[in-house]
N, C-alpha and C positions, 0 to 999 in steps of 0.2 A: 391478527389478518397482518400480513405484511401487506405494502399498499403495490399495488401495480405501478411503476417503468411510464409515462405518459410516452412511449418509444414507442413506434413502427420497426416491428425487425422486419427481414427478406431475405427469405433462399430461395439462390434459382438450382435450377437444375436443369436436366434431360425430360429426369422423370420416368422413365421408358423400362421398365413401369416402376409407379413410388411402392417405397416396399418401406416398410418397417426401419431400416438401418438411416432414411428419411425422415419419418414419421418423429421417428423417439431420439433424432438427436435432436429434430427442431424443439421439440413436448421439451425437451430433456435442459436448452438454453432459456427458452420462454423458464419454466420455475427457478432453475440459477436465477435468472439476473430479476424474478419477480417483473414478465414485459406482461403486456395486457395483449398481447399480441405475436402472432407470426403468422406472416402471410409469405405461401410460399405459390415462387411463380416458373413456371413451364417454357421453356426460351423453345422458339419458333421455329428459329435456323438459327443454332450454336455453333456460335464461330471459331471457339478455339476445338473440337471434335468434330467424328464424323458424326451420319446425321442419323438422327435418330430413325428410329425402325418401326414404331408405332407411329399415328398421322398425330397435328398437333390434338385436334381436335379428342383423339383418344385418351391423348397424354394427357389434357386437361379435366377430360371427366372422372377417368381413375384418380390425379390427384385429391380433386373435389372429393370422391369417392373415402379415401383417405383420409385427407384434413376430417371431415364428421365424425371419427372416433375418436378426436381427441381436442379436447377443450381447448377457444384459444387460438385455434389453425385454421386457418383458409387459405384458399385457393384463391389466386387471380388473375385473369385473361389476358392480361393487359399483351403481353407478349405476342401473342399465339396469332391475336387478331390487328398486330403492328407487318406490316410490311418489311422485309427486308432481317439482316442479320441481329441476333438476341444483345444488341448492350444493355448490360449494365447501366451503361451512364445513361441512357435514355432513359432508362427505367429511372432510375433517382430523378430526373428530371421533370419526371412528369408526374409522377410521387408531390414532389417539391411544390409543383405547379397546383398542385390541388388545395393541397394543405402547410404551404411553407410555414406555417408556425410547430410544426411538428418533427419533432429527431426523427430519424432513419437510423437503421443499422444493418449492417451485413451480415448476415452469418455467414462464415467462410472457414474449407477447413486446411489447418496450418501449412498444406503440399500445398493446396488452392493461393493460399497467398503466397505464397515464395514466387508461384508465376505472375503474378499482379503489375508487373514491369509491361507482361506482352500484351495488356487489355485491353481497350481503345482509349483514348480517354484516360489514362489510366488514373497519373495524378489529377483531375478534376472530381475520384470520385474520394477523396476527401477533405473535396467542399464542401457535397453535396451529404453523406451520411460517415455514421463512424462501420470502423469493421470490429465484431465478436471471433476472434481466433480458437477455431475452435481447436483443441493439441486434445490427442491421446496419452495417458496419463502413461507417466515412466518414459518415452519417448524423446528423443532427442529436442530440445528448446526450437521454435521456428526460429530463432534469431540465426540458430545455427546455418550460415553460409547464404543472406540474401543477399542478390546481387548491389551493388551499392546506391544507386541510387532509393532504392527502397528501404536499408537496413538505414539510410537516413529519416526515411518517415517513420521507423519504426523503432528509433532513438529519440526523436523526439516527442511522438503522439501515445506510445505505451503508459497508461494508467491503471494501478489499481484501485479509482475510486469512480468506480460502477455508476455514482452517481452524477456522473458530467454526459454521461449517457443522456441526460433527462435537461442537466441546466442548460448544456448548448447544445447548437441542432446539428453539428455536423463534425470528423476532425481527431478524435480522440479512436486508440484501439486500446480493444481488453482480450483476455487471453480466459479459454476459461480449458478445464479438463471435464473430456468425457469419453467416455468408454464409448469404445464402438459397435454397434453393432454388427457382425463377423457374415455381410447380406452384399451380393453384387448384383443390380440388374441382369450384366451377362448371362451369369451363371443361373437366375432367374428365367430371362427368357429358353436360356440352354435346355432344361430342364422340360420349359413347357413345351417345348419340340417332342419329347417321347411321348409324349402321349398321355394319357392314363395314370401309367405309374409314371412320371415325371409331376404333373398334374399332383401328386400328393406329395413329390419334395419339397414342389415350392409350396404347400401348406402350409403357411404360422409364420411364412419369410414375409405375405404383404397381409393385407386384410380382407376378410374371407369379401365383404363386397370389392373390392375390386379384383379379385380369382374369378368373381361372379360376370363382371364384367368382362374378363381377357376370354372367359368361354361365350360368352352369348354374341361376341364379336368376333370369334372367331381368332384373335389375333396371333402372335408369337408361331405360329402354327410350324413346321418344320422346315419351310422357300425359308420365313423373316426371323432364324436364330442367329443367324451369323452375325 
């Protein structure tokens, strides 16, 4: 049995709602890198996208329910408990202060990584964590068209030695090809706004426990579908 890497990986997002696209990506990366844990962290106030439809409390509850279906996935409420915008650098600083000797790794899609230079204090991120860049099989390489400042980091930090994630606390970039799940939270919200017929469309795109929670709390009704 492969020994699990002693690395805490995190996956952030609005999770509005959490669905199998998020969960299976996290689970597949966990398996690919033999990670002991992947922690999903819902953003309270995402700084780079419109406000979520569901409240932070509902989105955390749904994330926790979704994670319960997958071994090694856990939900972390720290960003919804923190006032102000949900900056990744602040989250990493908190995690590092709690366990200074534990390496951290940020799971991020290739498209999102290409925009990393727009993130708050983005260069400091490399001093706090590694990056696991999730690419689609057959897609253009991540480094195609990166802005020059980010390209410098890519060339300096990219490695195929996944053991570096454990040997060092931060600063490496590794890439992994994961077949994406063709699921979008916006499409789920639009389907749920249709009522019973839409609920059947959404079934199977997210865990049953999450769908039941949405029903009980009357989330994503027609006025919430946009």
